[in-house]
C-alpha angles and dihedrals in degrees: 000000000000120000090246090055093050091047090053091051094047091050093050093050090050100043107035101032093246121153127217110228125190106234101178139003123200142158122248124173093340095311133105113238122195126197111212132198133196111229135174118228124244121270120234093254090052092051087053095050092050092051093049088052092048091049096050090046089053093048091049091050090049093049092050089047092053092048092053093052091054 
């Protein structure tokens, strides 16, 4: 990356609350290359929804597992 690209990414992470995420790592000509992505974090309501869905899926799997044993 060039200095200006790095400065832009740093500015976005500090101002807008975005996060740099390493998407992919690979070797090229004896060097390690990293693909980066900018992403927004989840909001509280989104986290709650994800947790609810995870809980419902777990309960459904447990119910199916209990029905197979009987």
